[in-house]
C-alpha positions in Angstrom: -61.7 -156.2 112.6 -59.7 -153.8 110.4 -56.1 -153.2 111.2 -54.9 -149.7 112.0 -53.1 -149.5 108.6 -56.4 -149.9 106.9 -57.4 -146.5 108.3 -54.5 -144.6 106.9 -55.9 -144.2 103.4 -59.3 -143.2 104.9 -57.7 -140.6 107.1 -55.7 -139.2 104.2 -58.9 -139.0 102.2 -60.6 -137.1 105.0 -57.5 -134.8 105.2 -57.7 -134.2 101.5 -61.4 -133.2 101.6 -60.9 -131.0 104.7 -57.8 -129.3 103.4 -59.3 -128.6 100.0 -62.3 -127.0 101.6 -59.9 -125.1 103.9 -57.7 -124.2 100.9 -54.1 -123.6 100.6 -54.6 -120.0 101.6 -54.0 -120.6 105.3 -50.8 -122.4 104.5 -49.6 -119.5 102.4 -50.5 -117.1 105.2 -48.6 -119.1 107.8 -45.5 -119.1 105.6 -45.8 -115.4 104.7 -46.4 -114.4 108.4 -43.4 -116.4 109.5 -41.1 -114.4 107.3 -39.3 -117.6 106.4 -38.5 -118.9 103.0 -40.1 -122.0 101.6 -36.6 -123.6 101.8 -36.3 -122.9 105.5 -39.8 -124.0 106.3 -39.3 -127.3 104.3 -35.9 -127.9 106.0 -37.1 -127.1 109.6 -40.5 -128.9 109.2 -38.9 -132.0 107.7 -40.8 -131.8 104.4 -39.2 -132.1 101.0 -39.1 -128.7 99.3 -40.8 -129.9 96.0 -43.6 -131.4 98.1 -44.1 -128.2 100.1 -44.1 -126.1 96.9 -46.9 -128.3 95.4 -48.9 -127.9 98.6 -48.5 -124.1 98.6 -49.5 -123.9 94.9 -52.5 -126.2 95.4 -51.1 -128.9 93.1 -51.1 -131.5 95.8 -52.9 -132.0 99.1 -50.9 -132.6 102.2 -51.1 -136.0 103.9 -52.1 -136.3 107.5 -48.4 -136.7 108.4 -47.6 -133.6 106.4 -50.2 -131.5 108.1 -49.0 -132.9 111.5 -45.4 -131.7 110.7 -46.6 -128.3 109.5 -48.9 -128.0 112.5 -46.0 -128.7 114.9 -43.7 -126.4 113.1 -46.1 -123.4 113.0 -47.8 -124.3 116.4 -51.2 -124.6 114.8 -54.0 -127.2 114.6 -55.4 -127.4 111.1 -58.6 -129.0 112.1 -59.8 -126.6 114.9 -62.6 -125.2 112.7 -63.7 -128.7 111.7 -63.8 -129.8 115.3 -65.9 -126.8 116.2 -68.3 -127.6 113.4 -68.6 -131.2 114.6 -69.3 -130.1 118.2 -72.1 -127.8 117.1 -73.7 -130.6 115.0 -73.5 -133.2 117.7 -74.6 -132.0 121.1 -72.5 -133.6 123.9 -74.3 -136.5 125.6 -73.7 -136.9 129.3 
């Protein structure tokens, strides 16, 4: 049996694929719509400013932890569209 720590790299890989297809546009929109500076978002979300800048510029992909922090800060769930796609592909079995 795999330990839970073995799943972290796998989850981060899934996050990377999903976020790249989702693009950094949504993140930019959230920041722009908030009216806050990158500095303020980074401070309040608990993300290092250089890291957030790289995410916004598309130079790095957020980790699962990073997306979780951003999601909590902005009150959004980054994987809602993906969840809907999966539900449409897999009919619920009862």
